[in-house]
C-alpha positions as CSV (number, residue, x, y, z in Angstrom):
1,X,-0.5,-24.1,16.3
2,X,-0.8,-25.1,12.5
3,X,0.5,-22.7,9.8
4,X,0.5,-25.5,7.5
5,X,4.2,-26.9,7.2
6,X,5.7,-29.6,9.9
7,X,8.1,-27.6,12.6
8,X,10.2,-29.1,15.4
9,X,8.5,-30.4,18.7
10,X,10.6,-27.9,20.4
11,X,8.8,-24.8,18.6
12,X,5.5,-26.3,19.7
13,X,4.9,-24.1,22.6
14,X,6.2,-21.1,21.1
15,X,3.9,-21.5,18.2
16,X,0.9,-22.0,20.2
17,X,0.7,-18.6,21.4
18,X,1.4,-17.1,17.9
19,X,-1.4,-15.5,16.0
20,X,-2.1,-16.8,12.2
21,X,-2.1,-13.9,10.1
22,X,-2.6,-13.8,6.1
23,X,-2.1,-10.6,3.9
24,X,-3.9,-10.8,0.6
25,X,-2.6,-8.7,-2.0
26,X,-4.2,-8.6,-5.4
27,X,-1.6,-8.9,-8.3
28,X,-1.6,-5.5,-10.4
29,X,-5.4,-5.5,-9.4
30,X,-6.8,-2.2,-11.8
31,X,-4.7,-3.6,-14.7
32,X,-5.9,-6.9,-14.4
33,X,-9.2,-6.0,-14.1
34,X,-8.8,-4.2,-17.5
35,X,-7.2,-7.2,-19.1
36,X,-9.9,-9.4,-17.8
37,X,-13.0,-7.2,-19.0
38,X,-11.0,-7.0,-22.2
39,X,-9.7,-9.4,-24.2
40,X,-7.8,-6.9,-26.7
41,X,-5.5,-5.9,-23.5
42,X,-4.4,-9.4,-22.3
43,X,-1.0,-10.2,-22.9
44,X,-0.2,-6.5,-23.7
45,X,1.7,-3.8,-21.8
46,X,-0.9,-1.9,-20.1
47,X,-1.5,1.0,-17.5
48,X,-4.0,2.6,-15.9
49,X,-4.0,6.0,-15.1
50,X,-3.7,9.4,-16.8
51,X,-2.5,9.9,-20.0
52,X,0.8,11.8,-20.8
53,X,-1.0,14.9,-22.6
54,X,-3.0,15.2,-19.2
55,X,0.5,15.0,-17.2
56,X,-1.0,12.1,-15.7
57,X,0.7,9.3,-13.7
58,X,0.4,5.4,-13.3
59,X,-1.6,4.1,-10.7
60,X,-1.2,0.4,-12.1
61,X,0.6,-1.4,-14.7
62,X,0.4,-4.8,-16.0
63,X,2.9,-7.5,-15.5
64,X,4.2,-6.9,-19.2
65,X,4.5,-3.4,-18.8
66,X,6.6,-3.6,-15.6
67,X,9.2,-5.4,-17.7
68,X,10.1,-2.5,-19.2
69,X,10.5,-0.7,-15.8
70,X,7.3,0.8,-15.7
71,X,5.7,1.5,-11.9
72,X,2.8,2.7,-10.2
73,X,3.7,6.8,-9.5
74,X,5.8,7.1,-12.4
75,X,4.8,9.8,-15.0
76,X,2.9,8.7,-17.9
77,X,5.3,10.4,-20.0
78,X,8.2,8.4,-18.7
79,X,6.1,5.2,-19.2
80,X,5.4,6.2,-22.7
81,X,9.2,6.7,-23.5
82,X,10.1,3.4,-21.9
83,X,7.6,1.5,-24.0
84,X,6.6,2.8,-27.4
85,X,3.7,0.2,-27.7
86,X,1.9,1.1,-23.9
87,X,-1.8,1.2,-23.9
88,X,-3.2,3.9,-21.6
89,X,-6.4,3.3,-19.7
90,X,-8.5,5.2,-18.1
91,X,-9.4,3.8,-14.3
92,X,-13.1,2.6,-13.9
93,X,-13.2,3.1,-10.0
94,X,-16.8,1.7,-9.3
95,X,-15.6,-1.6,-11.2
96,X,-12.7,-1.8,-9.2
97,X,-15.1,-0.9,-6.0
98,X,-17.5,-3.8,-6.7
99,X,-14.8,-6.0,-7.0
100,X,-13.0,-5.2,-4.0
101,X,-16.6,-6.0,-2.4
102,X,-16.4,-9.6,-3.8
103,X,-13.3,-10.3,-2.9
104,X,-14.0,-8.9,0.8
105,X,-17.4,-11.1,0.8
106,X,-14.8,-14.0,0.4
107,X,-12.7,-13.0,3.5
108,X,-15.7,-12.6,5.7
109,X,-16.5,-16.7,4.8
110,X,-13.6,-17.5,7.2
111,X,-13.3,-14.5,9.8
112,X,-14.4,-11.1,10.7
113,X,-11.0,-10.3,11.6
114,X,-10.2,-8.2,8.3
115,X,-8.6,-5.0,7.9
116,X,-8.5,-3.6,4.6
117,X,-5.8,-1.4,3.7
118,X,-7.1,-0.3,0.0
119,X,-9.2,-1.8,-2.5
120,X,-6.7,-4.7,-3.4
121,X,-5.4,-5.9,-0.5
122,X,-6.0,-6.6,3.4
123,X,-5.1,-8.4,6.5
124,X,-7.1,-11.5,8.3
125,X,-6.5,-12.8,11.3
126,X,-7.5,-16.4,11.3
127,X,-6.6,-17.8,14.4
128,X,-9.7,-18.6,15.1
129,X,-11.7,-18.9,11.6
130,X,-15.4,-19.5,11.1
131,X,-14.9,-23.1,9.0
132,X,-12.3,-24.4,11.9
133,X,-9.6,-24.8,9.5
134,X,-6.1,-25.5,11.8
135,X,-4.2,-24.9,8.7
136,X,-3.7,-21.0,7.7
137,X,-2.0,-22.2,4.9
138,X,-5.1,-23.9,3.9
139,X,-7.2,-21.2,4.5
140,X,-5.1,-18.7,2.2
141,X,-4.9,-21.2,-0.6
142,X,-9.1,-21.7,-0.5
143,X,-9.2,-17.9,-0.3
144,X,-6.9,-17.6,-3.7
145,X,-9.0,-20.0,-4.9
146,X,-12.4,-18.5,-4.3
147,X,-10.8,-15.3,-5.6
148,X,-9.6,-16.7,-9.0
149,X,-13.3,-18.5,-9.3
150,X,-15.3,-15.5,-8.7
151,X,-13.5,-12.5,-10.1
152,X,-11.2,-14.8,-12.4
153,X,-8.1,-12.4,-11.0
154,X,-5.2,-13.8,-8.9
155,X,-4.0,-13.1,-5.6
156,X,-1.1,-13.5,-3.7
157,X,-0.9,-14.4,0.2
158,X,1.3,-14.0,2.9
159,X,0.9,-15.9,5.9
160,X,3.0,-15.6,8.9
161,X,2.6,-15.2,12.8
162,X,2.3,-11.2,12.6
163,X,1.1,-8.1,10.0
164,X,4.9,-7.3,9.4
165,X,5.9,-10.6,8.5
166,X,2.8,-11.4,6.4
167,X,2.8,-8.4,4.5
168,X,6.6,-9.2,2.9
169,X,5.6,-12.5,2.6
170,X,2.8,-11.7,0.3
171,X,5.4,-9.9,-2.3
172,X,7.8,-13.1,-2.0
173,X,6.2,-14.8,-4.9
174,X,4.2,-12.4,-6.8
175,X,2.1,-12.4,-9.5
176,X,-0.4,-15.4,-7.8
177,X,2.1,-16.0,-4.8
178,X,1.9,-17.9,-1.5
179,X,4.7,-17.5,1.3
180,X,4.7,-19.0,4.3
181,X,6.8,-17.6,6.9
182,X,6.6,-20.1,9.6
183,X,7.5,-19.0,13.5
184,X,10.6,-21.0,13.2
185,X,12.2,-19.0,10.0
186,X,11.1,-16.1,11.3
187,X,13.9,-14.2,12.5
188,X,16.4,-15.9,10.0
189,X,13.9,-14.7,7.1
190,X,14.6,-11.1,8.9
191,X,18.1,-11.3,9.3
192,X,19.0,-12.0,5.6
193,X,16.1,-9.4,4.6
194,X,17.9,-6.5,2.3
195,X,16.7,-3.3,4.4
196,X,15.0,-2.0,1.5
197,X,12.5,-4.5,1.6
198,X,11.2,-3.8,5.0
199,X,7.6,-2.7,5.1
200,X,7.3,0.9,6.3
201,X,11.0,1.7,5.5
202,X,10.9,3.9,2.1
203,X,13.4,4.6,-0.5
204,X,14.9,7.5,1.7
205,X,15.4,5.8,5.3
206,X,16.6,2.9,3.2
207,X,19.6,5.1,2.0
208,X,20.2,6.8,5.1
209,X,20.3,3.2,6.8
210,X,22.9,1.9,4.2
211,X,25.3,5.2,4.6
212,X,24.8,3.9,8.7
213,X,26.3,1.0,7.4
214,X,22.7,-1.2,7.9
215,X,22.0,-3.3,4.9
216,X,20.4,-6.1,6.1
217,X,17.9,-7.1,9.2
218,X,21.0,-8.3,10.5
219,X,22.7,-5.0,10.6
220,X,19.7,-3.4,12.0
221,X,19.4,-5.9,14.9
222,X,23.0,-4.7,16.2
223,X,21.3,-1.4,17.2
224,X,20.1,-0.4,20.1
225,X,16.5,0.8,20.6
226,X,18.0,4.0,21.9
227,X,20.3,4.4,19.2
228,X,17.1,3.8,16.6
229,X,15.3,6.5,18.3
230,X,17.8,9.4,18.4
231,X,18.7,8.4,14.7
232,X,15.1,8.0,13.3
233,X,12.9,9.1,16.0
234,X,10.1,7.5,17.4
235,X,9.8,5.0,14.5
236,X,13.2,3.5,15.6
237,X,11.1,1.5,18.3
238,X,9.2,-0.2,15.4
239,X,12.4,-0.6,13.7
240,X,14.0,-2.3,16.6
241,X,11.0,-4.5,17.0
242,X,10.4,-5.7,13.6
243,X,14.6,-6.3,13.2
244,X,13.4,-9.4,16.1
245,X,10.8,-10.2,13.6
246,X,8.3,-9.2,16.3
247,X,5.0,-7.0,15.7
248,X,2.0,-6.9,18.4
249,X,-0.3,-5.0,16.1
250,X,-3.7,-6.7,15.9
251,X,-5.8,-7.0,13.2
252,X,-8.2,-4.3,13.5
253,X,-11.7,-4.4,11.7
254,X,-13.2,-1.5,13.3
255,X,-9.9,1.3,13.1
256,X,-11.5,4.5,14.5
257,X,-9.4,7.4,12.3
258,X,-9.1,10.8,12.9
259,X,-7.3,11.6,9.6
260,X,-6.6,9.8,6.4
261,X,-3.4,10.2,4.3
262,X,-0.7,9.1,2.5
263,X,2.9,10.6,1.9
264,X,6.2,9.5,-0.3
265,X,9.7,10.3,-0.4
266,X,12.1,10.5,-3.0
267,X,15.1,9.0,-3.8
268,X,16.0,11.9,-6.4
269,X,14.2,15.3,-5.6
270,X,11.4,16.1,-7.6
271,X,12.4,19.4,-9.8
272,X,9.4,20.0,-12.2
273,X,5.6,20.6,-11.4
274,X,5.1,17.8,-14.2
275,X,6.5,15.2,-11.6
276,X,5.1,16.6,-8.3
277,X,1.8,16.8,-10.2
278,X,2.2,13.0,-11.0
279,X,3.0,12.3,-7.7
280,X,0.3,14.4,-5.9
281,X,-1.9,12.2,-8.5
282,X,-0.9,9.4,-7.3
283,X,-1.1,10.2,-3.8
284,X,-4.8,11.8,-4.1
285,X,-5.9,8.2,-5.5
286,X,-4.4,6.1,-2.7
287,X,-6.0,8.5,0.0
288,X,-9.4,8.3,-2.0
289,X,-9.2,4.5,-2.1
290,X,-8.4,4.4,1.9
291,X,-11.5,6.6,2.7
292,X,-13.7,4.5,0.6
293,X,-12.4,1.7,2.6
294,X,-13.1,3.4,5.9
295,X,-16.4,4.6,4.1
296,X,-15.3,8.0,5.1
297,X,-15.2,11.9,3.8
298,X,-13.3,14.6,5.3
299,X,-13.8,18.6,5.1
300,X,-9.7,19.5,5.9
301,X,-7.4,18.4,3.3
302,X,-3.3,18.8,4.3
303,X,-0.7,18.9,1.9
304,X,3.1,18.3,3.0
305,X,6.1,19.7,1.5
306,X,9.4,18.8,2.6
307,X,11.8,20.6,0.3
308,X,15.6,19.3,-0.5
309,X,16.7,21.5,2.5
310,X,14.9,19.5,4.6
311,X,12.8,22.7,5.3
312,X,9.3,21.2,5.6
313,X,5.8,23.2,5.6
314,X,2.2,21.9,5.7
315,X,-0.9,23.9,4.5
316,X,-4.6,23.1,4.7
317,X,-7.7,24.1,3.6
318,X,-11.3,23.3,5.0
319,X,-14.2,23.0,3.0
320,X,-17.9,23.6,3.9
321,X,-18.7,20.1,1.9
322,X,-16.4,16.9,2.9
323,X,-14.7,15.3,-0.2
324,X,-13.7,11.9,-1.0
325,X,-13.0,11.3,-4.7
326,X,-9.8,11.0,-6.1
327,X,-9.9,14.2,-8.5
328,X,-11.3,16.4,-6.1
329,X,-8.5,15.7,-3.5
330,X,-6.0,16.0,-6.5
331,X,-7.4,19.5,-7.6
332,X,-7.3,20.9,-4.2
333,X,-3.6,19.4,-3.7
334,X,-2.8,20.7,-6.9
335,X,-3.8,24.4,-5.8
336,X,-2.0,24.4,-2.9
337,X,1.3,22.7,-4.2
338,X,0.9,25.7,-6.9
339,X,0.3,28.5,-4.5
340,X,3.5,27.5,-2.1
341,X,5.9,26.0,-4.7
342,X,5.6,27.1,-8.1
343,X,8.5,26.3,-9.8
344,X,10.9,27.9,-7.2
345,X,12.3,24.6,-5.3
346,X,13.2,21.1,-5.6
347,X,11.0,18.6,-3.5
348,X,11.9,15.7,-1.4
349,X,8.6,14.4,0.0
350,X,4.8,15.0,-0.5
351,X,2.1,14.1,1.4
352,X,-1.9,14.7,1.7
353,X,-4.0,14.2,4.8
354,X,-7.6,14.4,4.7
355,X,-9.0,15.3,8.5
356,X,-12.4,16.2,10.0
357,X,-13.8,13.0,8.9
358,X,-17.5,12.3,8.9
359,X,-19.7,9.0,8.0
360,X,-19.5,8.9,4.2
361,X,-23.1,6.7,4.4
362,X,-24.8,9.7,6.3
363,X,-24.2,12.5,3.2
364,X,-25.4,13.6,0.1
365,X,-21.9,14.1,-1.5
366,X,-21.1,17.1,-3.6
367,X,-18.7,16.9,-6.0
368,X,-15.9,19.8,-6.1
369,X,-15.8,21.4,-9.3
370,X,-12.2,22.8,-9.4
371,X,-11.0,25.0,-12.3
372,X,-7.0,24.6,-13.0
């Protein structure tokens, strides 16, 4: 199997059994679209998202803004404090969806095994591909070139033998990067990888691992599967496999979902409602993007809250009309949060899930109007 780089003959039999997976991740997607469409924003620190006076959150930050330590999910007020000249831009999700459709059309010129994760990223299985190009790296280069020509936007690509490695590889040389993790490099790469760089290990879990002496993939590899399950639950099995560069998940273009959600745990507990609302807004946008990708809506919203003392609750509300827009999801989640947290407790994790899904193409949507 040709990943695009030479390898020793002794690895040919192993490589021949590998899949060729590409992970494409657009660079600062929302912010880059805004800079493309408005020359006044080019070279300037900009963020897409709610403004400080709206208690909003950063949905995306340009690379110029990131130099000031500004990142997605940061409260807009905090971002403004970090950069006086920061430009706030209201999101134009209809435009982002149009650009995303252009990009996905490019993916399908090479393979039908495309698994979108959001508007700005996707996995592609190019083991067998439509142009019959043997090199996965050559395909990734061609896709990046076509995206640039069609949209004037850059993408980063990761190429490897499974989804876990491809996802990590796409972030190595951002922006406009391309990274290959070949089969003969995989285990060594994972062994040297800091634990906080593992896809699927969040900040809180990384801190817990570091407290146990797990600093790198090599440290994680020393733990038995049974011990990892004992410490981390069922996900410990996943940690055991990826520490050995193993990931058998296929690229699935037709995943049937029972629910769509997103959650985030925090290195520092959220102590104020402003912080919690900002995080809910970001989570609502992620969930809305995933619903859009799956072309689904849902009748039930569930809010997950884990407090600083590790007490966890979930609260749900079922609606007569399905929802899919970020504003509706955020408004309902905010109401649930206010009703069950108020200003009483610190929070270490928040999550939003939409369930009782329906096919969006078969519905006439009624946008919820929520007065907060």
